[in-house]
Chimera marker file (.cmm) of the C-alpha trace (Angstrom):
<marker_set name="trace">
<marker id="1" x="0.000" y="0.000" z="0.000" r="1" g="1" b="0" radius="0.5"/>
<marker id="2" x="1.530" y="3.357" z="-0.968" r="1" g="1" b="0" radius="0.5"/>
<marker id="3" x="2.219" y="5.973" z="1.686" r="1" g="1" b="0" radius="0.5"/>
<marker id="4" x="-0.159" y="8.773" z="2.525" r="1" g="1" b="0" radius="0.5"/>
<marker id="5" x="0.710" y="12.195" z="1.131" r="1" g="1" b="0" radius="0.5"/>
<marker id="6" x="-1.075" y="14.900" z="3.078" r="1" g="1" b="0" radius="0.5"/>
<marker id="7" x="-0.526" y="18.346" z="4.547" r="1" g="1" b="0" radius="0.5"/>
<marker id="8" x="1.326" y="18.015" z="7.854" r="1" g="1" b="0" radius="0.5"/>
<marker id="9" x="-1.757" y="18.925" z="9.907" r="1" g="1" b="0" radius="0.5"/>
<marker id="10" x="-3.570" y="15.893" z="8.434" r="1" g="1" b="0" radius="0.5"/>
<marker id="11" x="-0.633" y="13.438" z="8.652" r="1" g="1" b="0" radius="0.5"/>
<marker id="12" x="-0.331" y="13.933" z="12.413" r="1" g="1" b="0" radius="0.5"/>
<marker id="13" x="-3.254" y="11.553" z="13.037" r="1" g="1" b="0" radius="0.5"/>
<marker id="14" x="-1.377" y="8.800" z="11.155" r="1" g="1" b="0" radius="0.5"/>
<marker id="15" x="1.886" y="9.098" z="13.107" r="1" g="1" b="0" radius="0.5"/>
<marker id="16" x="2.741" y="7.020" z="16.175" r="1" g="1" b="0" radius="0.5"/>
<marker id="17" x="3.175" y="9.100" z="19.356" r="1" g="1" b="0" radius="0.5"/>
<marker id="18" x="6.982" y="8.755" z="19.253" r="1" g="1" b="0" radius="0.5"/>
<marker id="19" x="9.581" y="8.243" z="16.585" r="1" g="1" b="0" radius="0.5"/>
<marker id="20" x="11.978" y="10.289" z="14.536" r="1" g="1" b="0" radius="0.5"/>
<marker id="21" x="10.828" y="12.253" z="11.525" r="1" g="1" b="0" radius="0.5"/>
<marker id="22" x="12.999" y="13.072" z="8.515" r="1" g="1" b="0" radius="0.5"/>
<marker id="23" x="12.782" y="16.535" z="6.982" r="1" g="1" b="0" radius="0.5"/>
<marker id="24" x="13.561" y="16.990" z="3.284" r="1" g="1" b="0" radius="0.5"/>
<marker id="25" x="14.442" y="20.138" z="1.371" r="1" g="1" b="0" radius="0.5"/>
<marker id="26" x="14.126" y="19.086" z="-2.255" r="1" g="1" b="0" radius="0.5"/>
<marker id="27" x="16.208" y="21.107" z="-4.670" r="1" g="1" b="0" radius="0.5"/>
<marker id="28" x="16.951" y="20.594" z="-8.347" r="1" g="1" b="0" radius="0.5"/>
<marker id="29" x="20.591" y="19.646" z="-7.676" r="1" g="1" b="0" radius="0.5"/>
<marker id="30" x="20.560" y="18.527" z="-4.042" r="1" g="1" b="0" radius="0.5"/>
<marker id="31" x="18.307" y="17.217" z="-1.291" r="1" g="1" b="0" radius="0.5"/>
<marker id="32" x="18.887" y="18.532" z="2.206" r="1" g="1" b="0" radius="0.5"/>
<marker id="33" x="18.040" y="16.025" z="4.919" r="1" g="1" b="0" radius="0.5"/>
<marker id="34" x="17.381" y="16.617" z="8.606" r="1" g="1" b="0" radius="0.5"/>
<marker id="35" x="16.134" y="14.341" z="11.377" r="1" g="1" b="0" radius="0.5"/>
<marker id="36" x="14.339" y="14.822" z="14.651" r="1" g="1" b="0" radius="0.5"/>
<marker id="37" x="14.936" y="13.080" z="17.928" r="1" g="1" b="0" radius="0.5"/>
<marker id="38" x="12.414" y="10.296" z="18.766" r="1" g="1" b="0" radius="0.5"/>
<marker id="39" x="10.489" y="12.692" z="21.046" r="1" g="1" b="0" radius="0.5"/>
<marker id="40" x="10.181" y="15.163" z="18.143" r="1" g="1" b="0" radius="0.5"/>
<marker id="41" x="11.543" y="18.177" z="19.989" r="1" g="1" b="0" radius="0.5"/>
<marker id="42" x="14.579" y="19.155" z="17.930" r="1" g="1" b="0" radius="0.5"/>
<marker id="43" x="15.690" y="18.823" z="14.342" r="1" g="1" b="0" radius="0.5"/>
<marker id="44" x="19.257" y="18.697" z="13.113" r="1" g="1" b="0" radius="0.5"/>
<marker id="45" x="20.813" y="18.562" z="9.670" r="1" g="1" b="0" radius="0.5"/>
<marker id="46" x="21.960" y="15.092" z="8.643" r="1" g="1" b="0" radius="0.5"/>
<marker id="47" x="23.407" y="15.425" z="5.153" r="1" g="1" b="0" radius="0.5"/>
<marker id="48" x="23.019" y="16.899" z="1.708" r="1" g="1" b="0" radius="0.5"/>
<marker id="49" x="22.842" y="14.462" z="-1.149" r="1" g="1" b="0" radius="0.5"/>
<marker id="50" x="23.657" y="15.392" z="-4.722" r="1" g="1" b="0" radius="0.5"/>
<marker id="51" x="20.751" y="14.430" z="-6.921" r="1" g="1" b="0" radius="0.5"/>
<marker id="52" x="21.381" y="11.673" z="-9.426" r="1" g="1" b="0" radius="0.5"/>
<marker id="53" x="18.367" y="9.662" z="-10.554" r="1" g="1" b="0" radius="0.5"/>
<marker id="54" x="15.101" y="9.333" z="-8.684" r="1" g="1" b="0" radius="0.5"/>
<marker id="55" x="15.795" y="5.689" z="-7.810" r="1" g="1" b="0" radius="0.5"/>
<marker id="56" x="19.276" y="6.454" z="-6.433" r="1" g="1" b="0" radius="0.5"/>
<marker id="57" x="18.002" y="9.476" z="-4.480" r="1" g="1" b="0" radius="0.5"/>
<marker id="58" x="15.007" y="7.553" z="-3.096" r="1" g="1" b="0" radius="0.5"/>
<marker id="59" x="17.201" y="4.614" z="-2.066" r="1" g="1" b="0" radius="0.5"/>
<marker id="60" x="19.459" y="6.943" z="-0.056" r="1" g="1" b="0" radius="0.5"/>
<marker id="61" x="16.498" y="8.701" z="1.596" r="1" g="1" b="0" radius="0.5"/>
<marker id="62" x="14.848" y="5.430" z="2.549" r="1" g="1" b="0" radius="0.5"/>
<marker id="63" x="18.164" y="4.061" z="3.821" r="1" g="1" b="0" radius="0.5"/>
<marker id="64" x="18.516" y="7.104" z="6.102" r="1" g="1" b="0" radius="0.5"/>
<marker id="65" x="14.899" y="6.686" z="7.226" r="1" g="1" b="0" radius="0.5"/>
<marker id="66" x="15.580" y="3.045" z="8.134" r="1" g="1" b="0" radius="0.5"/>
<marker id="67" x="18.858" y="3.888" z="9.939" r="1" g="1" b="0" radius="0.5"/>
<marker id="68" x="17.070" y="6.472" z="12.061" r="1" g="1" b="0" radius="0.5"/>
<marker id="69" x="13.913" y="4.377" z="12.489" r="1" g="1" b="0" radius="0.5"/>
<marker id="70" x="11.876" y="7.241" z="11.059" r="1" g="1" b="0" radius="0.5"/>
<marker id="71" x="8.110" y="7.085" z="11.426" r="1" g="1" b="0" radius="0.5"/>
<marker id="72" x="7.383" y="9.723" z="8.787" r="1" g="1" b="0" radius="0.5"/>
<marker id="73" x="8.814" y="12.161" z="6.258" r="1" g="1" b="0" radius="0.5"/>
<marker id="74" x="8.271" y="15.927" z="6.157" r="1" g="1" b="0" radius="0.5"/>
<marker id="75" x="8.793" y="17.281" z="2.661" r="1" g="1" b="0" radius="0.5"/>
<marker id="76" x="9.088" y="21.022" z="2.147" r="1" g="1" b="0" radius="0.5"/>
<marker id="77" x="6.511" y="22.268" z="-0.369" r="1" g="1" b="0" radius="0.5"/>
<marker id="78" x="7.806" y="25.402" z="-2.146" r="1" g="1" b="0" radius="0.5"/>
<marker id="79" x="4.668" y="27.498" z="-2.504" r="1" g="1" b="0" radius="0.5"/>
<marker id="80" x="4.667" y="30.901" z="-4.176" r="1" g="1" b="0" radius="0.5"/>
<marker id="81" x="4.387" y="33.902" z="-1.876" r="1" g="1" b="0" radius="0.5"/>
<marker id="82" x="0.645" y="34.177" z="-2.663" r="1" g="1" b="0" radius="0.5"/>
<marker id="83" x="0.149" y="30.532" z="-1.618" r="1" g="1" b="0" radius="0.5"/>
<marker id="84" x="-0.291" y="29.234" z="-5.162" r="1" g="1" b="0" radius="0.5"/>
<marker id="85" x="1.666" y="26.303" z="-6.552" r="1" g="1" b="0" radius="0.5"/>
<marker id="86" x="4.151" y="26.803" z="-9.346" r="1" g="1" b="0" radius="0.5"/>
<marker id="87" x="6.377" y="24.354" z="-11.233" r="1" g="1" b="0" radius="0.5"/>
<marker id="88" x="8.651" y="23.675" z="-8.218" r="1" g="1" b="0" radius="0.5"/>
<marker id="89" x="5.691" y="22.725" z="-6.011" r="1" g="1" b="0" radius="0.5"/>
<marker id="90" x="4.314" y="20.483" z="-8.768" r="1" g="1" b="0" radius="0.5"/>
<marker id="91" x="7.721" y="18.826" z="-9.108" r="1" g="1" b="0" radius="0.5"/>
<marker id="92" x="7.821" y="18.291" z="-5.322" r="1" g="1" b="0" radius="0.5"/>
<marker id="93" x="4.366" y="16.699" z="-5.380" r="1" g="1" b="0" radius="0.5"/>
<marker id="94" x="5.497" y="14.387" z="-8.215" r="1" g="1" b="0" radius="0.5"/>
<marker id="95" x="8.571" y="13.396" z="-6.179" r="1" g="1" b="0" radius="0.5"/>
<marker id="96" x="6.303" y="12.664" z="-3.182" r="1" g="1" b="0" radius="0.5"/>
<marker id="97" x="3.956" y="10.525" z="-5.318" r="1" g="1" b="0" radius="0.5"/>
<marker id="98" x="6.882" y="8.499" z="-6.662" r="1" g="1" b="0" radius="0.5"/>
<marker id="99" x="8.442" y="8.127" z="-3.197" r="1" g="1" b="0" radius="0.5"/>
<marker id="100" x="5.082" y="7.017" z="-1.756" r="1" g="1" b="0" radius="0.5"/>
<marker id="101" x="5.155" y="4.013" z="-4.096" r="1" g="1" b="0" radius="0.5"/>
<marker id="102" x="8.364" y="2.829" z="-2.390" r="1" g="1" b="0" radius="0.5"/>
<marker id="103" x="7.486" y="3.256" z="1.289" r="1" g="1" b="0" radius="0.5"/>
<marker id="104" x="4.622" y="3.028" z="3.736" r="1" g="1" b="0" radius="0.5"/>
<marker id="105" x="5.961" y="5.961" z="5.755" r="1" g="1" b="0" radius="0.5"/>
<marker id="106" x="3.487" y="8.851" z="5.701" r="1" g="1" b="0" radius="0.5"/>
<marker id="107" x="4.730" y="11.856" z="3.728" r="1" g="1" b="0" radius="0.5"/>
<marker id="108" x="3.748" y="15.224" z="5.143" r="1" g="1" b="0" radius="0.5"/>
<marker id="109" x="3.908" y="18.360" z="3.036" r="1" g="1" b="0" radius="0.5"/>
<marker id="110" x="5.047" y="21.496" z="4.879" r="1" g="1" b="0" radius="0.5"/>
<marker id="111" x="4.906" y="25.049" z="3.517" r="1" g="1" b="0" radius="0.5"/>
<marker id="112" x="8.562" y="25.971" z="3.124" r="1" g="1" b="0" radius="0.5"/>
<marker id="113" x="8.200" y="29.553" z="1.913" r="1" g="1" b="0" radius="0.5"/>
<marker id="114" x="11.265" y="31.590" z="2.872" r="1" g="1" b="0" radius="0.5"/>
<marker id="115" x="13.043" y="28.684" z="4.604" r="1" g="1" b="0" radius="0.5"/>
<marker id="116" x="16.211" y="28.971" z="2.526" r="1" g="1" b="0" radius="0.5"/>
<marker id="117" x="16.229" y="32.759" z="2.853" r="1" g="1" b="0" radius="0.5"/>
<marker id="118" x="15.854" y="32.492" z="6.647" r="1" g="1" b="0" radius="0.5"/>
<marker id="119" x="18.668" y="29.960" z="6.879" r="1" g="1" b="0" radius="0.5"/>
<marker id="120" x="20.892" y="32.079" z="4.627" r="1" g="1" b="0" radius="0.5"/>
<marker id="121" x="20.365" y="35.067" z="6.975" r="1" g="1" b="0" radius="0.5"/>
<marker id="122" x="21.225" y="32.915" z="10.009" r="1" g="1" b="0" radius="0.5"/>
<marker id="123" x="24.412" y="31.633" z="8.394" r="1" g="1" b="0" radius="0.5"/>
<marker id="124" x="25.457" y="35.145" z="7.382" r="1" g="1" b="0" radius="0.5"/>
<marker id="125" x="24.766" y="36.328" z="10.943" r="1" g="1" b="0" radius="0.5"/>
<marker id="126" x="27.241" y="33.755" z="12.296" r="1" g="1" b="0" radius="0.5"/>
<marker id="127" x="29.745" y="34.879" z="9.668" r="1" g="1" b="0" radius="0.5"/>
<marker id="128" x="29.810" y="31.608" z="7.706" r="1" g="1" b="0" radius="0.5"/>
<marker id="129" x="31.808" y="31.963" z="4.506" r="1" g="1" b="0" radius="0.5"/>
<marker id="130" x="30.030" y="31.728" z="1.157" r="1" g="1" b="0" radius="0.5"/>
<marker id="131" x="31.621" y="28.301" z="0.553" r="1" g="1" b="0" radius="0.5"/>
<marker id="132" x="30.563" y="27.047" z="4.009" r="1" g="1" b="0" radius="0.5"/>
<marker id="133" x="27.009" y="28.353" z="3.461" r="1" g="1" b="0" radius="0.5"/>
<marker id="134" x="26.787" y="26.586" z="0.093" r="1" g="1" b="0" radius="0.5"/>
<marker id="135" x="27.925" y="23.307" z="1.654" r="1" g="1" b="0" radius="0.5"/>
<marker id="136" x="25.355" y="23.273" z="4.473" r="1" g="1" b="0" radius="0.5"/>
<marker id="137" x="22.422" y="25.432" z="3.396" r="1" g="1" b="0" radius="0.5"/>
<marker id="138" x="20.258" y="22.564" z="2.112" r="1" g="1" b="0" radius="0.5"/>
<marker id="139" x="20.481" y="20.452" z="5.259" r="1" g="1" b="0" radius="0.5"/>
<marker id="140" x="19.975" y="23.573" z="7.389" r="1" g="1" b="0" radius="0.5"/>
<marker id="141" x="16.888" y="24.403" z="5.298" r="1" g="1" b="0" radius="0.5"/>
<marker id="142" x="15.640" y="20.831" z="5.867" r="1" g="1" b="0" radius="0.5"/>
<marker id="143" x="16.187" y="21.290" z="9.616" r="1" g="1" b="0" radius="0.5"/>
<marker id="144" x="14.319" y="24.628" z="9.482" r="1" g="1" b="0" radius="0.5"/>
<marker id="145" x="11.388" y="22.977" z="7.663" r="1" g="1" b="0" radius="0.5"/>
<marker id="146" x="11.315" y="20.052" z="10.089" r="1" g="1" b="0" radius="0.5"/>
<marker id="147" x="11.590" y="22.294" z="13.147" r="1" g="1" b="0" radius="0.5"/>
<marker id="148" x="8.549" y="24.245" z="11.943" r="1" g="1" b="0" radius="0.5"/>
<marker id="149" x="6.586" y="20.998" z="11.787" r="1" g="1" b="0" radius="0.5"/>
<marker id="150" x="7.851" y="19.917" z="15.230" r="1" g="1" b="0" radius="0.5"/>
<marker id="151" x="6.851" y="23.274" z="16.712" r="1" g="1" b="0" radius="0.5"/>
<marker id="152" x="3.394" y="22.857" z="15.162" r="1" g="1" b="0" radius="0.5"/>
<marker id="153" x="3.126" y="19.413" z="16.833" r="1" g="1" b="0" radius="0.5"/>
<marker id="154" x="4.178" y="20.814" z="20.212" r="1" g="1" b="0" radius="0.5"/>
<marker id="155" x="1.626" y="23.638" z="20.027" r="1" g="1" b="0" radius="0.5"/>
<marker id="156" x="-1.141" y="21.228" z="18.967" r="1" g="1" b="0" radius="0.5"/>
<marker id="157" x="-0.355" y="18.998" z="21.974" r="1" g="1" b="0" radius="0.5"/>
<marker id="158" x="-0.365" y="21.989" z="24.310" r="1" g="1" b="0" radius="0.5"/>
<marker id="159" x="-3.762" y="23.125" z="22.958" r="1" g="1" b="0" radius="0.5"/>
<marker id="160" x="-5.113" y="19.612" z="23.459" r="1" g="1" b="0" radius="0.5"/>
<marker id="161" x="-3.783" y="19.611" z="27.023" r="1" g="1" b="0" radius="0.5"/>
<marker id="162" x="-1.432" y="16.678" z="26.441" r="1" g="1" b="0" radius="0.5"/>
<link id1="1" id2="2" r="1" g="1" b="0" radius="0.2"/>
<link id1="2" id2="3" r="1" g="1" b="0" radius="0.2"/>
<link id1="3" id2="4" r="1" g="1" b="0" radius="0.2"/>
<link id1="4" id2="5" r="1" g="1" b="0" radius="0.2"/>
<link id1="5" id2="6" r="1" g="1" b="0" radius="0.2"/>
<link id1="6" id2="7" r="1" g="1" b="0" radius="0.2"/>
<link id1="7" id2="8" r="1" g="1" b="0" radius="0.2"/>
<link id1="8" id2="9" r="1" g="1" b="0" radius="0.2"/>
<link id1="9" id2="10" r="1" g="1" b="0" radius="0.2"/>
<link id1="10" id2="11" r="1" g="1" b="0" radius="0.2"/>
<link id1="11" id2="12" r="1" g="1" b="0" radius="0.2"/>
<link id1="12" id2="13" r="1" g="1" b="0" radius="0.2"/>
<link id1="13" id2="14" r="1" g="1" b="0" radius="0.2"/>
<link id1="14" id2="15" r="1" g="1" b="0" radius="0.2"/>
<link id1="15" id2="16" r="1" g="1" b="0" radius="0.2"/>
<link id1="16" id2="17" r="1" g="1" b="0" radius="0.2"/>
<link id1="17" id2="18" r="1" g="1" b="0" radius="0.2"/>
<link id1="18" id2="19" r="1" g="1" b="0" radius="0.2"/>
<link id1="19" id2="20" r="1" g="1" b="0" radius="0.2"/>
<link id1="20" id2="21" r="1" g="1" b="0" radius="0.2"/>
<link id1="21" id2="22" r="1" g="1" b="0" radius="0.2"/>
<link id1="22" id2="23" r="1" g="1" b="0" radius="0.2"/>
<link id1="23" id2="24" r="1" g="1" b="0" radius="0.2"/>
<link id1="24" id2="25" r="1" g="1" b="0" radius="0.2"/>
<link id1="25" id2="26" r="1" g="1" b="0" radius="0.2"/>
<link id1="26" id2="27" r="1" g="1" b="0" radius="0.2"/>
<link id1="27" id2="28" r="1" g="1" b="0" radius="0.2"/>
<link id1="28" id2="29" r="1" g="1" b="0" radius="0.2"/>
<link id1="29" id2="30" r="1" g="1" b="0" radius="0.2"/>
<link id1="30" id2="31" r="1" g="1" b="0" radius="0.2"/>
<link id1="31" id2="32" r="1" g="1" b="0" radius="0.2"/>
<link id1="32" id2="33" r="1" g="1" b="0" radius="0.2"/>
<link id1="33" id2="34" r="1" g="1" b="0" radius="0.2"/>
<link id1="34" id2="35" r="1" g="1" b="0" radius="0.2"/>
<link id1="35" id2="36" r="1" g="1" b="0" radius="0.2"/>
<link id1="36" id2="37" r="1" g="1" b="0" radius="0.2"/>
<link id1="37" id2="38" r="1" g="1" b="0" radius="0.2"/>
<link id1="38" id2="39" r="1" g="1" b="0" radius="0.2"/>
<link id1="39" id2="40" r="1" g="1" b="0" radius="0.2"/>
<link id1="40" id2="41" r="1" g="1" b="0" radius="0.2"/>
<link id1="41" id2="42" r="1" g="1" b="0" radius="0.2"/>
<link id1="42" id2="43" r="1" g="1" b="0" radius="0.2"/>
<link id1="43" id2="44" r="1" g="1" b="0" radius="0.2"/>
<link id1="44" id2="45" r="1" g="1" b="0" radius="0.2"/>
<link id1="45" id2="46" r="1" g="1" b="0" radius="0.2"/>
<link id1="46" id2="47" r="1" g="1" b="0" radius="0.2"/>
<link id1="47" id2="48" r="1" g="1" b="0" radius="0.2"/>
<link id1="48" id2="49" r="1" g="1" b="0" radius="0.2"/>
<link id1="49" id2="50" r="1" g="1" b="0" radius="0.2"/>
<link id1="50" id2="51" r="1" g="1" b="0" radius="0.2"/>
<link id1="51" id2="52" r="1" g="1" b="0" radius="0.2"/>
<link id1="52" id2="53" r="1" g="1" b="0" radius="0.2"/>
<link id1="53" id2="54" r="1" g="1" b="0" radius="0.2"/>
<link id1="54" id2="55" r="1" g="1" b="0" radius="0.2"/>
<link id1="55" id2="56" r="1" g="1" b="0" radius="0.2"/>
<link id1="56" id2="57" r="1" g="1" b="0" radius="0.2"/>
<link id1="57" id2="58" r="1" g="1" b="0" radius="0.2"/>
<link id1="58" id2="59" r="1" g="1" b="0" radius="0.2"/>
<link id1="59" id2="60" r="1" g="1" b="0" radius="0.2"/>
<link id1="60" id2="61" r="1" g="1" b="0" radius="0.2"/>
<link id1="61" id2="62" r="1" g="1" b="0" radius="0.2"/>
<link id1="62" id2="63" r="1" g="1" b="0" radius="0.2"/>
<link id1="63" id2="64" r="1" g="1" b="0" radius="0.2"/>
<link id1="64" id2="65" r="1" g="1" b="0" radius="0.2"/>
<link id1="65" id2="66" r="1" g="1" b="0" radius="0.2"/>
<link id1="66" id2="67" r="1" g="1" b="0" radius="0.2"/>
<link id1="67" id2="68" r="1" g="1" b="0" radius="0.2"/>
<link id1="68" id2="69" r="1" g="1" b="0" radius="0.2"/>
<link id1="69" id2="70" r="1" g="1" b="0" radius="0.2"/>
<link id1="70" id2="71" r="1" g="1" b="0" radius="0.2"/>
<link id1="71" id2="72" r="1" g="1" b="0" radius="0.2"/>
<link id1="72" id2="73" r="1" g="1" b="0" radius="0.2"/>
<link id1="73" id2="74" r="1" g="1" b="0" radius="0.2"/>
<link id1="74" id2="75" r="1" g="1" b="0" radius="0.2"/>
<link id1="75" id2="76" r="1" g="1" b="0" radius="0.2"/>
<link id1="76" id2="77" r="1" g="1" b="0" radius="0.2"/>
<link id1="77" id2="78" r="1" g="1" b="0" radius="0.2"/>
<link id1="78" id2="79" r="1" g="1" b="0" radius="0.2"/>
<link id1="79" id2="80" r="1" g="1" b="0" radius="0.2"/>
<link id1="80" id2="81" r="1" g="1" b="0" radius="0.2"/>
<link id1="81" id2="82" r="1" g="1" b="0" radius="0.2"/>
<link id1="82" id2="83" r="1" g="1" b="0" radius="0.2"/>
<link id1="83" id2="84" r="1" g="1" b="0" radius="0.2"/>
<link id1="84" id2="85" r="1" g="1" b="0" radius="0.2"/>
<link id1="85" id2="86" r="1" g="1" b="0" radius="0.2"/>
<link id1="86" id2="87" r="1" g="1" b="0" radius="0.2"/>
<link id1="87" id2="88" r="1" g="1" b="0" radius="0.2"/>
<link id1="88" id2="89" r="1" g="1" b="0" radius="0.2"/>
<link id1="89" id2="90" r="1" g="1" b="0" radius="0.2"/>
<link id1="90" id2="91" r="1" g="1" b="0" radius="0.2"/>
<link id1="91" id2="92" r="1" g="1" b="0" radius="0.2"/>
<link id1="92" id2="93" r="1" g="1" b="0" radius="0.2"/>
<link id1="93" id2="94" r="1" g="1" b="0" radius="0.2"/>
<link id1="94" id2="95" r="1" g="1" b="0" radius="0.2"/>
<link id1="95" id2="96" r="1" g="1" b="0" radius="0.2"/>
<link id1="96" id2="97" r="1" g="1" b="0" radius="0.2"/>
<link id1="97" id2="98" r="1" g="1" b="0" radius="0.2"/>
<link id1="98" id2="99" r="1" g="1" b="0" radius="0.2"/>
<link id1="99" id2="100" r="1" g="1" b="0" radius="0.2"/>
<link id1="100" id2="101" r="1" g="1" b="0" radius="0.2"/>
<link id1="101" id2="102" r="1" g="1" b="0" radius="0.2"/>
<link id1="102" id2="103" r="1" g="1" b="0" radius="0.2"/>
<link id1="103" id2="104" r="1" g="1" b="0" radius="0.2"/>
<link id1="104" id2="105" r="1" g="1" b="0" radius="0.2"/>
<link id1="105" id2="106" r="1" g="1" b="0" radius="0.2"/>
<link id1="106" id2="107" r="1" g="1" b="0" radius="0.2"/>
<link id1="107" id2="108" r="1" g="1" b="0" radius="0.2"/>
<link id1="108" id2="109" r="1" g="1" b="0" radius="0.2"/>
<link id1="109" id2="110" r="1" g="1" b="0" radius="0.2"/>
<link id1="110" id2="111" r="1" g="1" b="0" radius="0.2"/>
<link id1="111" id2="112" r="1" g="1" b="0" radius="0.2"/>
<link id1="112" id2="113" r="1" g="1" b="0" radius="0.2"/>
<link id1="113" id2="114" r="1" g="1" b="0" radius="0.2"/>
<link id1="114" id2="115" r="1" g="1" b="0" radius="0.2"/>
<link id1="115" id2="116" r="1" g="1" b="0" radius="0.2"/>
<link id1="116" id2="117" r="1" g="1" b="0" radius="0.2"/>
<link id1="117" id2="118" r="1" g="1" b="0" radius="0.2"/>
<link id1="118" id2="119" r="1" g="1" b="0" radius="0.2"/>
<link id1="119" id2="120" r="1" g="1" b="0" radius="0.2"/>
<link id1="120" id2="121" r="1" g="1" b="0" radius="0.2"/>
<link id1="121" id2="122" r="1" g="1" b="0" radius="0.2"/>
<link id1="122" id2="123" r="1" g="1" b="0" radius="0.2"/>
<link id1="123" id2="124" r="1" g="1" b="0" radius="0.2"/>
<link id1="124" id2="125" r="1" g="1" b="0" radius="0.2"/>
<link id1="125" id2="126" r="1" g="1" b="0" radius="0.2"/>
<link id1="126" id2="127" r="1" g="1" b="0" radius="0.2"/>
<link id1="127" id2="128" r="1" g="1" b="0" radius="0.2"/>
<link id1="128" id2="129" r="1" g="1" b="0" radius="0.2"/>
<link id1="129" id2="130" r="1" g="1" b="0" radius="0.2"/>
<link id1="130" id2="131" r="1" g="1" b="0" radius="0.2"/>
<link id1="131" id2="132" r="1" g="1" b="0" radius="0.2"/>
<link id1="132" id2="133" r="1" g="1" b="0" radius="0.2"/>
<link id1="133" id2="134" r="1" g="1" b="0" radius="0.2"/>
<link id1="134" id2="135" r="1" g="1" b="0" radius="0.2"/>
<link id1="135" id2="136" r="1" g="1" b="0" radius="0.2"/>
<link id1="136" id2="137" r="1" g="1" b="0" radius="0.2"/>
<link id1="137" id2="138" r="1" g="1" b="0" radius="0.2"/>
<link id1="138" id2="139" r="1" g="1" b="0" radius="0.2"/>
<link id1="139" id2="140" r="1" g="1" b="0" radius="0.2"/>
<link id1="140" id2="141" r="1" g="1" b="0" radius="0.2"/>
<link id1="141" id2="142" r="1" g="1" b="0" radius="0.2"/>
<link id1="142" id2="143" r="1" g="1" b="0" radius="0.2"/>
<link id1="143" id2="144" r="1" g="1" b="0" radius="0.2"/>
<link id1="144" id2="145" r="1" g="1" b="0" radius="0.2"/>
<link id1="145" id2="146" r="1" g="1" b="0" radius="0.2"/>
<link id1="146" id2="147" r="1" g="1" b="0" radius="0.2"/>
<link id1="147" id2="148" r="1" g="1" b="0" radius="0.2"/>
<link id1="148" id2="149" r="1" g="1" b="0" radius="0.2"/>
<link id1="149" id2="150" r="1" g="1" b="0" radius="0.2"/>
<link id1="150" id2="151" r="1" g="1" b="0" radius="0.2"/>
<link id1="151" id2="152" r="1" g="1" b="0" radius="0.2"/>
<link id1="152" id2="153" r="1" g="1" b="0" radius="0.2"/>
<link id1="153" id2="154" r="1" g="1" b="0" radius="0.2"/>
<link id1="154" id2="155" r="1" g="1" b="0" radius="0.2"/>
<link id1="155" id2="156" r="1" g="1" b="0" radius="0.2"/>
<link id1="156" id2="157" r="1" g="1" b="0" radius="0.2"/>
<link id1="157" id2="158" r="1" g="1" b="0" radius="0.2"/>
<link id1="158" id2="159" r="1" g="1" b="0" radius="0.2"/>
<link id1="159" id2="160" r="1" g="1" b="0" radius="0.2"/>
<link id1="160" id2="161" r="1" g="1" b="0" radius="0.2"/>
<link id1="161" id2="162" r="1" g="1" b="0" radius="0.2"/>
</marker_set>
């Protein structure tokens, strides 16, 4: 059975109470990958993979998910500033559909508007060189995306009194 692909707010009901999540920042040349702790409090960059073919990229992502015993994937959805979907968002949805055929892990889509810009500002603020920023920006963007989803989870639990 293929995985669910839903907005993060809808995937939450299909996740076990504990377990790491992987965050993905899908670019045309690279994929930034981050992971959460099993309690889903913090995200941290894991690696940046250079894109090759879908099957090679998917195999690496699923290998990382297995290594970290991930219970779900959070894929950044690059919406336009007005909330509409352009070619990059459509490409991301296609990637998610293809990945869903290879795993039963739920795939959550998370609005990633401005994530790379925010990370770039943070890296500049800590005086990271241009070369250093280029090497880590994708996994930092994945961590930023995943942390947004984790914060959403925490707030939802607090509202529910859990």
